[in-house]
C-alpha positions in Angstrom: 105.1 109.3 44.4 108.7 108.7 46.5 109.1 105.2 47.9 111.0 107.1 50.5 110.0 108.3 53.4 111.3 111.3 53.9 111.0 111.6 57.8 113.3 108.3 58.2 116.4 110.3 56.8 115.5 114.0 57.7 117.8 114.8 60.4 116.5 117.7 63.0 118.3 119.6 65.6 116.6 117.1 68.3 118.5 114.6 67.1 121.9 116.5 67.4 123.6 116.2 71.3 126.6 119.0 70.7 128.0 117.5 73.2 128.9 114.0 72.2 131.5 114.7 70.2 133.6 116.4 73.1 132.4 113.6 75.7 134.4 111.5 73.2 137.2 113.3 72.7 137.9 113.8 76.5 137.8 109.9 77.0 141.5 109.7 74.9 139.6 109.6 71.6 140.8 112.8 70.7 141.2 112.2 67.3 137.7 112.0 66.0 137.9 115.7 65.0 140.0 114.7 61.9 138.3 111.9 60.4 137.8 113.4 56.8 135.5 110.2 56.2 137.3 108.5 53.1 135.9 105.0 54.6 139.2 103.0 54.8 138.1 101.8 57.9 135.0 100.5 56.7 136.8 98.9 53.8 139.4 97.0 56.1 136.3 96.2 58.7 136.2 92.3 58.5 133.2 92.8 60.7 131.3 95.2 58.3 131.7 92.1 55.7 129.5 90.7 57.5 127.3 92.4 59.6 125.5 95.9 59.7 128.1 97.5 61.0 129.6 100.4 59.2 132.5 102.4 61.4 132.7 104.9 59.1 128.7 105.8 59.5 129.4 105.0 63.5 132.0 108.0 63.2 129.7 110.5 61.0 127.3 109.9 62.9 129.5 111.0 66.2 131.2 113.9 64.6 127.7 115.4 63.8 126.6 114.6 67.6 124.0 112.0 66.8 124.1 110.6 70.6 121.1 108.7 70.5 121.5 107.1 67.3 125.1 105.9 67.7 123.9 104.8 71.1 121.6 102.8 70.7 122.5 101.2 67.5 123.2 97.6 67.9 126.1 97.3 65.4 128.1 99.3 67.7 128.7 96.0 69.4 129.8 94.6 66.5 133.1 95.5 66.4 135.4 93.0 67.1 138.6 95.3 68.4 140.8 94.1 65.7 142.4 96.8 64.8 142.0 96.5 61.2 140.3 99.9 60.7 142.9 101.7 62.9 145.9 100.1 61.6 144.8 101.2 57.5 143.7 104.8 58.6 145.9 107.3 56.7 145.2 110.0 59.3 146.1 107.8 62.2 142.9 108.2 63.9 142.6 106.0 67.0 139.2 104.3 65.5 139.0 101.5 68.2 139.9 104.1 71.1 136.7 106.0 69.8 134.3 102.6 69.7 135.6 102.2 73.1 134.5 105.4 74.3 131.3 105.2 72.5 131.1 102.1 74.6 131.2 103.4 77.5 128.7 105.6 77.2 125.9 103.9 75.6 126.9 101.0 78.3 126.4 104.2 81.0 123.0 105.3 79.2 121.4 101.7 79.3 122.6 100.3 76.3 124.6 97.0 75.8 124.6 94.4 74.2 122.9 91.0 75.7 126.4 89.0 74.5 128.9 91.8 76.4 126.3 91.8 79.6 126.6 87.5 79.2 130.4 88.2 79.2 130.4 90.6 82.3 128.6 88.0 84.3 131.3 85.0 83.4 133.9 87.6 84.8 131.7 88.4 88.2 130.8 84.4 88.2 134.2 82.9 87.9 137.0 85.6 87.1 137.3 84.9 83.4 135.3 86.0 80.5 135.2 82.7 79.1 134.8 80.1 82.0 136.5 76.8 82.4 133.9 73.7 82.4 134.0 69.6 82.7 135.2 69.4 78.4 138.1 71.9 78.9 139.3 70.2 81.9 139.2 67.0 80.7 141.5 67.9 77.2 143.7 70.2 79.5 143.7 66.7 81.2 144.7 64.8 78.1 147.2 66.8 76.6 149.4 66.7 80.0 147.9 69.9 81.7 146.6 70.2 84.8 143.0 70.4 84.7 142.7 73.9 86.2 145.0 76.8 85.4 146.6 78.9 87.8 143.8 81.5 87.9 140.9 82.6 89.9 139.7 78.8 89.5 142.2 77.4 91.8 142.8 80.8 93.7 139.0 81.4 95.5 141.2 84.3 97.2 141.5 86.0 93.5 138.3 85.8 92.5 136.9 87.3 95.8 139.3 90.3 94.8 137.7 90.1 91.2 134.3 90.5 92.4 135.5 93.2 94.9 136.5 95.3 92.4 133.1 94.5 90.1 131.1 96.2 93.0 133.3 98.8 93.9 133.3 100.4 90.6 129.4 99.1 90.2 130.3 97.1 87.0 127.6 94.8 88.5 125.1 97.5 88.0 126.1 98.1 84.8 125.6 95.0 83.5 122.5 93.8 85.7 124.3 91.7 87.0 122.2 89.3 90.1 124.6 87.8 93.0 121.2 86.2 94.3 121.1 84.1 90.9 124.3 84.4 88.9 123.0 85.8 86.1 121.5 88.8 84.7 118.7 90.7 85.4 116.1 90.3 82.4 
């Protein structure tokens, strides 16, 4: 009697997209092809110590062309882009660029972590990934700074320009941003 369900571990032809590796490499991640799976990246990854994220596994699946398995994996969004993996890679593989390229593919295929969509919604609303709130304003005032920094918070024209870019690039559609409510569409 086997404790493993064989179908869960069997990779079939339908799991492989022969163009996926090229798609990633075309987005500036051509160093993907020279990875020899030493595992240094996973050993260096602080996110991988606390989450299911395993950069080596992600790269291996990408090399194999397992597009759906890679782009639909929630762990893809657990990379903090700290560059620890890349700085330690003996082959100088641009791992963070690979992760970002895969995330771009995933986002355009409809896969994106809700936290990333929320960050995008803050940018659409305020021009910042981390909007300023009343407690931050009070703290800034307390330490002798102006309550509102000289950013889109203080310059409505700049916010309009950011929002124009968001609409022109269809970023709002990509994250499912609803301009009427200022929230992500569920």
